[in-house]
DSSP file (Angstrom, degrees, kcal/mol; ACC not computed):
  #  RESIDUE AA STRUCTURE BP1 BP2  ACC     N-H-->O    O-->H-N    N-H-->O    O-->H-N    TCO  KAPPA ALPHA  PHI   PSI    X-CA   Y-CA   Z-CA
    1    1 A M     >        0   0    0      0, 0.0     4,-2.1     0, 0.0     5,-0.2   0.000 360.0 360.0 360.0 -38.8  -40.8   -4.1   10.4
    2    2 A L  H  >  +     0   0    0      1,-0.2     4,-2.5     2,-0.2     5,-0.2   0.880 360.0  53.3 -66.0 -36.3  -37.5   -2.8    9.3
    3    3 A T  H  > S+     0   0    0      2,-0.2     4,-2.3     1,-0.2    -1,-0.2   0.897 108.3  49.3 -66.9 -37.1  -35.9   -3.8   12.6
    4    4 A S  H  > S+     0   0    0      2,-0.2     4,-2.1     1,-0.2    -1,-0.2   0.908 112.8  47.8 -67.7 -38.6  -37.1   -7.4   12.2
    5    5 A R  H  X S+     0   0    0     -4,-2.1     4,-2.6     2,-0.2     5,-0.2   0.899 110.8  51.5 -65.9 -39.4  -35.8   -7.5    8.7
    6    6 A A  H  X S+     0   0    0     -4,-2.5     4,-2.4     1,-0.2    -2,-0.2   0.889 108.6  51.4 -64.8 -38.3  -32.5   -6.0    9.8
    7    7 A L  H  X S+     0   0    0     -4,-2.3     4,-2.4     2,-0.2    -1,-0.2   0.913 110.5  48.8 -64.1 -41.3  -32.2   -8.7   12.5
    8    8 A L  H  X S+     0   0    0     -4,-2.1     4,-2.2     2,-0.2    -2,-0.2   0.916 112.8  47.0 -63.2 -43.4  -32.8  -11.4   10.0
    9    9 A V  H  X S+     0   0    0     -4,-2.6     4,-2.6     1,-0.2    -1,-0.2   0.890 111.6  52.4 -65.3 -38.8  -30.2  -10.0    7.6
   10   10 A G  H  X S+     0   0    0     -4,-2.4     4,-2.3    -5,-0.2    -2,-0.2   0.913 109.6  47.7 -63.8 -42.8  -27.8   -9.7   10.5
   11   11 A R  H  X S+     0   0    0     -4,-2.4     4,-2.2     2,-0.2    -1,-0.2   0.895 111.6  51.3 -63.1 -40.2  -28.3  -13.3   11.5
   12   12 A L  H  X S+     0   0    0     -4,-2.2     4,-2.2     1,-0.2    -2,-0.2   0.930 111.2  47.0 -63.0 -46.2  -27.8  -14.4    8.0
   13   13 A L  H  X S+     0   0    0     -4,-2.6     4,-2.6     1,-0.2     5,-0.2   0.894 110.2  53.6 -62.6 -39.4  -24.6  -12.5    7.7
   14   14 A Q  H  X S+     0   0    0     -4,-2.3     4,-2.3     1,-0.2    -1,-0.2   0.902 109.3  48.5 -62.9 -40.7  -23.3  -13.8   11.0
   15   15 A R  H  X S+     0   0    0     -4,-2.2     4,-2.0     2,-0.2    -1,-0.2   0.901 112.6  47.7 -66.3 -40.7  -23.9  -17.4    9.8
   16   16 A T  H  X S+     0   0    0     -4,-2.2     4,-1.9     2,-0.2    -2,-0.2   0.916 113.3  47.1 -68.6 -41.2  -22.1  -16.8    6.5
   17   17 A V  H  X S+     0   0    0     -4,-2.6     4,-1.3     1,-0.2    -2,-0.2   0.915 113.2  49.0 -65.6 -41.2  -19.2  -15.2    8.2
   18   18 A A  H  < S+     0   0    0     -4,-2.3     4,-0.3    -5,-0.2    -1,-0.2   0.842 110.2  52.7 -66.4 -32.8  -19.0  -18.0   10.8
   19   19 A G  H >< S+     0   0    0     -4,-2.0     3,-0.6     1,-0.2    -1,-0.2   0.859 110.3  46.7 -69.5 -36.4  -19.2  -20.5    8.0
   20   20 A H  H 3< S+     0   0    0     -4,-1.9    -1,-0.2     1,-0.2    -2,-0.2   0.712 104.3  62.1 -79.0 -20.9  -16.3  -19.0    6.1
   21   21 A S  T 3< S+     0   0    0     -4,-1.3    -1,-0.2    -5,-0.2    -2,-0.2   0.534  80.2 107.1 -85.3  -3.4  -14.1  -18.7    9.2
   22   22 A K  S <  S-     0   0    0     -3,-0.6     3,-0.1    -4,-0.3    -3,-0.0  -0.331  79.3-121.0 -70.1 158.1  -14.0  -22.4    9.8
   23   23 A I  S    S+     0   0    0      1,-0.2     2,-0.8     2,-0.1    -1,-0.1   0.935 106.4  46.9 -64.6 -47.0  -10.8  -24.3    9.0
   24   24 A N    >   -     0   0    0      1,-0.1     3,-1.2     2,-0.0    -1,-0.2  -0.850  67.2-175.8 -99.5 103.2  -12.4  -26.6    6.5
   25   25 A S  T 3  S+     0   0    0     -2,-0.8    -1,-0.1     1,-0.3    -2,-0.1   0.661  80.3  61.8 -75.4 -14.1  -14.6  -24.4    4.2
   26   26 A N  T 3  S+     0   0    0      2,-0.1    -1,-0.3     0, 0.0     2,-0.1   0.313  74.2 131.5 -91.1   9.1  -15.9  -27.4    2.3
   27   27 A A    <   -     0   0    0     -3,-1.2     2,-0.3    -8,-0.2    -5,-0.1  -0.394  53.2-136.1 -66.3 135.1  -17.5  -28.8    5.4
   28   28 A V        -     0   0    0     -2,-0.1     3,-0.1     1,-0.1    -1,-0.1  -0.697  26.7-100.9 -92.2 143.0  -21.1  -29.8    4.9
   29   29 A R        -     0   0    0     -2,-0.3     2,-0.2     1,-0.1    -1,-0.1  -0.316  44.0-102.3 -60.5 144.3  -23.7  -28.9    7.5
   30   30 A A        -     0   0    0      1,-0.0     2,-0.3    -3,-0.0    -1,-0.1  -0.491  37.5-143.2 -69.1 135.5  -24.6  -31.7    9.8
   31   31 A Q        -     0   0    0     -2,-0.2     2,-0.3    -3,-0.1    -1,-0.0  -0.717  19.0-106.8 -99.9 151.5  -28.0  -33.3    8.9
   32   32 A F        -     0   0    0     -2,-0.3     2,-0.6     1,-0.1    -1,-0.0  -0.567  33.3-131.2 -73.4 137.8  -30.5  -34.6   11.3
   33   33 A V        -     0   0    0     -2,-0.3     2,-0.6     2,-0.0    -1,-0.1  -0.813  15.6-159.4 -95.3 125.4  -30.6  -38.4   11.3
   34   34 A R        -     0   0    0     -2,-0.6     3,-0.2     3,-0.1     5,-0.1  -0.920   6.0-171.7-104.7 120.0  -34.0  -39.9   11.1
   35   35 A H        +     0   0    0     -2,-0.6    -1,-0.1     1,-0.2     3,-0.1   0.320  66.5  79.0 -96.0   9.1  -34.0  -43.5   12.4
   36   36 A G  S    S-     0   0    0      1,-0.3     2,-0.3     0, 0.0    -1,-0.2   0.884 103.9 -29.9 -85.5 -39.2  -37.5  -44.4   11.3
   37   37 A H  S    S-     0   0    0     -3,-0.2    -1,-0.3     0, 0.0     2,-0.2  -0.955  76.3 -66.6-165.4 172.9  -37.2  -45.2    7.6
   38   38 A D        -     0   0    0     -2,-0.3     2,-0.4    -3,-0.1    -3,-0.0  -0.562  48.8-158.0 -74.0 142.7  -35.3  -44.4    4.5
   39   39 A W        +     0   0    0     -2,-0.2     2,-0.4    -5,-0.1    -5,-0.0  -0.986  15.1 173.7-128.4 129.3  -35.9  -40.8    3.3
   40   40 A S        -     0   0    0     -2,-0.4     2,-0.5     3,-0.1     5,-0.1  -1.000  11.9-165.1-137.9 138.4  -35.4  -39.5   -0.2
   41   41 A Y  S    S-     0   0    0     -2,-0.4     3,-0.1     3,-0.1    -2,-0.0  -0.973  77.3 -17.1-127.4 116.3  -36.3  -36.2   -1.6
   42   42 A R  S    S+     0   0    0     -2,-0.5     2,-0.3     1,-0.2    -1,-0.1   0.729 118.7  88.4  61.7  25.8  -36.3  -35.7   -5.4
   43   43 A V  S    S-     0   0    0      0, 0.0    -1,-0.2     0, 0.0     2,-0.1  -0.951  89.2 -86.6-140.6 161.7  -34.3  -38.9   -6.0
   44   44 A N        -     0   0    0     -2,-0.3    -3,-0.1     1,-0.1     3,-0.1  -0.399  47.7-117.2 -66.7 147.1  -35.3  -42.5   -6.4
   45   45 A G        -     0   0    0      1,-0.2    -1,-0.1    -5,-0.1     2,-0.0  -0.138  48.6 -64.0 -74.6 178.3  -35.7  -44.4   -3.2
   46   46 A P        -     0   0    0      0, 0.0    -1,-0.2     0, 0.0    -8,-0.0  -0.366  59.3-106.4 -65.0 144.5  -33.6  -47.4   -2.3
   47   47 A K        -     0   0    0     -3,-0.1     3,-0.1     1,-0.1    -3,-0.0  -0.528  37.9-114.7 -73.0 134.0  -33.9  -50.4   -4.6
   48   48 A P        -     0   0    0      0, 0.0    -1,-0.1     0, 0.0     5,-0.0  -0.209  37.7 -91.8 -65.9 160.9  -35.9  -53.2   -3.1
   49   49 A E     >  -     0   0    0      1,-0.1     4,-2.1     4,-0.0     5,-0.2  -0.257  33.6-110.5 -69.9 161.2  -34.2  -56.5   -2.3
   50   50 A L  H  > S+     0   0    0      1,-0.2     4,-2.7     2,-0.2     5,-0.2   0.873 117.4  55.1 -62.6 -38.8  -34.2  -59.3   -4.9
   51   51 A A  H  > S+     0   0    0      1,-0.2     4,-2.4     2,-0.2    -1,-0.2   0.891 108.2  48.9 -63.8 -38.6  -36.5  -61.4   -2.8
   52   52 A S  H  > S+     0   0    0      2,-0.2     4,-2.2     1,-0.2    -2,-0.2   0.922 113.0  46.5 -67.1 -43.7  -39.1  -58.6   -2.6
   53   53 A R  H  X S+     0   0    0     -4,-2.1     4,-2.1     2,-0.2    -2,-0.2   0.912 114.2  47.7 -64.3 -42.3  -39.0  -58.0   -6.4
   54   54 A L  H  X S+     0   0    0     -4,-2.7     4,-2.3     1,-0.2    -2,-0.2   0.908 111.3  50.7 -66.1 -41.8  -39.3  -61.7   -7.1
   55   55 A G  H  X S+     0   0    0     -4,-2.4     4,-2.6    -5,-0.2    -1,-0.2   0.886 109.7  50.9 -61.9 -39.7  -42.1  -62.1   -4.7
   56   56 A A  H  X S+     0   0    0     -4,-2.2     4,-2.4     2,-0.2    -1,-0.2   0.897 110.2  49.1 -66.0 -39.8  -44.0  -59.2   -6.2
   57   57 A Q  H  X S+     0   0    0     -4,-2.1     4,-2.2     2,-0.2    -2,-0.2   0.900 113.1  47.1 -65.7 -40.5  -43.6  -60.7   -9.7
   58   58 A I  H  X S+     0   0    0     -4,-2.3     4,-2.5     2,-0.2    -2,-0.2   0.922 113.2  48.0 -67.3 -43.9  -44.8  -64.1   -8.6
   59   59 A A  H  X S+     0   0    0     -4,-2.6     4,-2.3     1,-0.2    -2,-0.2   0.905 113.2  48.2 -64.3 -40.9  -47.8  -62.6   -6.8
   60   60 A G  H  X S+     0   0    0     -4,-2.4     4,-2.2     2,-0.2    -1,-0.2   0.893 111.8  49.5 -66.2 -39.6  -48.7  -60.5   -9.8
   61   61 A G  H  X S+     0   0    0     -4,-2.2     4,-2.3     2,-0.2    -2,-0.2   0.908 111.6  48.6 -64.5 -42.8  -48.4  -63.4  -12.1
   62   62 A F  H  X S+     0   0    0     -4,-2.5     4,-2.4     2,-0.2    -2,-0.2   0.900 109.9  52.7 -63.7 -40.8  -50.6  -65.6   -9.9
   63   63 A M  H  X S+     0   0    0     -4,-2.3     4,-2.3     2,-0.2    -2,-0.2   0.937 111.2  45.2 -62.3 -46.4  -53.2  -62.8   -9.7
   64   64 A W  H  X S+     0   0    0     -4,-2.2     4,-2.6     1,-0.2     5,-0.3   0.877 111.6  52.7 -67.1 -36.6  -53.4  -62.4  -13.5
   65   65 A W  H  X S+     0   0    0     -4,-2.3     4,-2.6     2,-0.2     5,-0.2   0.938 110.7  48.5 -60.5 -44.7  -53.6  -66.2  -13.9
   66   66 A W  H  X S+     0   0    0     -4,-2.4     4,-2.1     2,-0.2    -2,-0.2   0.926 114.0  45.4 -60.8 -48.1  -56.5  -66.3  -11.4
   67   67 A V  H  X S+     0   0    0     -4,-2.3     4,-2.1     1,-0.2    -2,-0.2   0.952 117.2  42.5 -63.7 -50.7  -58.4  -63.5  -13.1
   68   68 A L  H  X S+     0   0    0     -4,-2.6     4,-1.9     2,-0.2    -1,-0.2   0.873 112.6  54.0 -67.4 -36.7  -58.0  -64.8  -16.6
   69   69 A W  H  X S+     0   0    0     -4,-2.6     4,-2.4    -5,-0.3     5,-0.2   0.935 113.2  42.4 -61.2 -46.2  -58.7  -68.4  -15.7
   70   70 A H  H  X S+     0   0    0     -4,-2.1     4,-2.1    -5,-0.2    -2,-0.2   0.806 110.7  55.6 -75.1 -28.8  -62.0  -67.5  -14.1
   71   71 A L  H  < S+     0   0    0     -4,-2.1    -1,-0.2    -5,-0.2    -2,-0.2   0.877 114.2  41.7 -66.3 -35.1  -62.9  -65.1  -16.8
   72   72 A F  H  < S+     0   0    0     -4,-1.9     3,-0.4    -5,-0.2    -2,-0.2   0.896 126.2  31.1 -78.0 -40.9  -62.5  -67.9  -19.3
   73   73 A H  H  < S+     0   0    0     -4,-2.4    -3,-0.2     1,-0.2    -2,-0.2   0.723 130.1  32.4 -93.6 -23.1  -64.1  -70.7  -17.3
   74   74 A E    ><  +     0   0    0     -4,-2.1     3,-1.5    -5,-0.2     4,-0.2  -0.378  66.0 145.5-130.2  54.4  -66.7  -68.8  -15.3
   75   75 A Y  T >>  +     0   0    0     -3,-0.4     4,-2.5     1,-0.3     3,-1.6   0.618  56.5  84.5 -69.1 -12.3  -67.7  -66.0  -17.7
   76   76 A E  H 3> S+     0   0    0      1,-0.3     4,-1.9     2,-0.2    -1,-0.3   0.746  75.9  70.7 -63.2 -20.9  -71.3  -66.2  -16.3
   77   77 A H  H <4 S+     0   0    0     -3,-1.5    -1,-0.3     2,-0.2    -2,-0.2   0.830 112.9  27.7 -62.8 -29.5  -70.2  -63.9  -13.5
   78   78 A I  H <4 S+     0   0    0     -3,-1.6    -2,-0.2    -4,-0.2    -1,-0.2   0.851 130.5  36.2 -97.3 -45.7  -70.0  -61.1  -16.1
   79   79 A T  H  < S-     0   0    0     -4,-2.5    -3,-0.2     1,-0.2    -2,-0.2   0.691 111.4-112.2 -85.9 -18.3  -72.5  -62.1  -18.7
   80   80 A G     <  -     0   0    0     -4,-1.9    -1,-0.2    -5,-0.3    -2,-0.1  -0.065  16.8-101.1 100.0 155.1  -75.1  -63.6  -16.4
   81   81 A E  S    S+     0   0    0     -4,-0.1     2,-0.2     2,-0.1    -1,-0.1   0.821  96.1  58.2 -82.0 -32.2  -76.3  -67.2  -15.9
   82   82 A F  S    S-     0   0    0     -6,-0.1     2,-0.1     1,-0.1     0, 0.0  -0.620  89.6 -98.7-106.1 157.7  -79.6  -67.0  -17.8
   83   83 A D        -     0   0    0     -2,-0.2    -1,-0.1     1,-0.1    -2,-0.1  -0.427  43.7-107.4 -69.0 146.0  -80.4  -66.2  -21.4
   84   84 A Y        -     0   0    0     -2,-0.1    -1,-0.1     1,-0.1    -4,-0.0  -0.610  39.5-117.6 -75.4 130.0  -81.6  -62.7  -22.0
   85   85 A P        -     0   0    0      0, 0.0    -1,-0.1     0, 0.0     3,-0.0  -0.280  25.4-105.5 -69.5 155.8  -85.4  -62.7  -22.8
   86   86 A D    >   -     0   0    0      1,-0.2     3,-1.4     2,-0.0     4,-0.2  -0.716  24.9-156.2 -80.9 115.6  -86.7  -61.5  -26.1
   87   87 A P  G >  S+     0   0    0      0, 0.0     3,-1.2     0, 0.0    -1,-0.2   0.746  87.7  67.2 -67.5 -21.7  -88.3  -58.1  -25.5
   88   88 A S  G 3  S+     0   0    0      1,-0.2    -2,-0.0    -3,-0.0     0, 0.0   0.718  94.8  58.5 -72.1 -17.0  -90.6  -58.4  -28.5
   89   89 A S  G <  S+     0   0    0     -3,-1.4    -1,-0.2     2,-0.1     2,-0.2   0.501  83.0 105.7 -87.6  -3.6  -92.5  -61.3  -26.8
   90   90 A W    <   -     0   0    0     -3,-1.2     2,-0.2    -4,-0.2     0, 0.0  -0.514  65.8-133.7 -78.2 144.4  -93.5  -59.1  -23.8
   91   91 A T     >  -     0   0    0     -2,-0.2     4,-1.7     1,-0.1     6,-0.2  -0.507  21.4-111.5 -91.4 164.6  -97.0  -58.0  -23.6
   92   92 A N  H  >>S+     0   0    0      1,-0.2     5,-2.7     2,-0.2     4,-0.9   0.850 118.4  55.8 -62.6 -34.3  -98.2  -54.5  -22.7
   93   93 A A  H  45S+     0   0    0      1,-0.2     3,-0.4     2,-0.2    -1,-0.2   0.892 106.7  49.7 -67.3 -38.7  -99.6  -55.7  -19.4
   94   94 A E  H  45S+     0   0    0      1,-0.2    -1,-0.2     2,-0.1    -2,-0.2   0.858 113.2  46.7 -67.1 -33.5  -96.2  -57.1  -18.5
   95   95 A L  H  <5S-     0   0    0     -4,-1.7    -1,-0.2     2,-0.1    -2,-0.2   0.583 114.5-117.0 -84.1  -9.7  -94.5  -53.8  -19.4
   96   96 A G  T  <5 +     0   0    0     -4,-0.9    -3,-0.2    -3,-0.4    -4,-0.1   0.710  61.7 149.7  82.8  20.3  -97.1  -51.8  -17.5
   97   97 A I      < -     0   0    0     -5,-2.7    -1,-0.3    -6,-0.2    -2,-0.1  -0.770  45.4-125.4 -87.9 126.9  -98.4  -50.0  -20.5
   98   98 A P        -     0   0    0      0, 0.0    -1,-0.0     0, 0.0    -5,-0.0  -0.309  29.2-101.0 -69.4 155.5 -102.1  -49.0  -20.2
   99   99 A T    >   -     0   0    0      1,-0.1     3,-0.8    -6,-0.0     0, 0.0  -0.247  29.8-110.8 -70.6 164.9 -104.6  -50.2  -22.9
  100  100 A E  T 3  S+     0   0    0      1,-0.2    -1,-0.1     2,-0.1     0, 0.0   0.705 112.3  67.5 -72.0 -19.7 -105.7  -47.7  -25.5
  101  101 A D  T 3         0   0    0      1,-0.2    -1,-0.2     0, 0.0    -2,-0.0   0.780 360.0 360.0 -71.4 -25.7 -109.3  -47.6  -24.0
  102  102 A E    <         0   0    0     -3,-0.8    -1,-0.2     0, 0.0    -2,-0.1   0.457 360.0 360.0 -76.5 360.0 -108.1  -45.9  -20.9
C-alpha cells in the first residue's frame, strides 16, 4: 500500500514540476471539447434566444387562457353535470340498511 501511495505522490510531484518548468506558467490546462451540447457546471447555462423566450411566453399565456376559459364556461367538468341528491330523502332499503326486525 505504501508503494502505491508513493507512486501516486511521485506522479503528482512530476506533474507539478513539469507544470512549473513551462515557459508560460499561467497556461491553463487544455480542456476536452464536447461537441454535443452546451455544458455548464455550477454556472447558469446559456441564455435562450429571444424567439424561444417569446414563444414560451405565448404558449404559456395561451395555455392559461384555455384553462381559465373552460373552468369558467364548462365548470361541470369539475362540479358534475347533475344536482347532488338530498341524502335525507333516501330510504333504508336504498342505503342497504337492514330493518330492525332482522
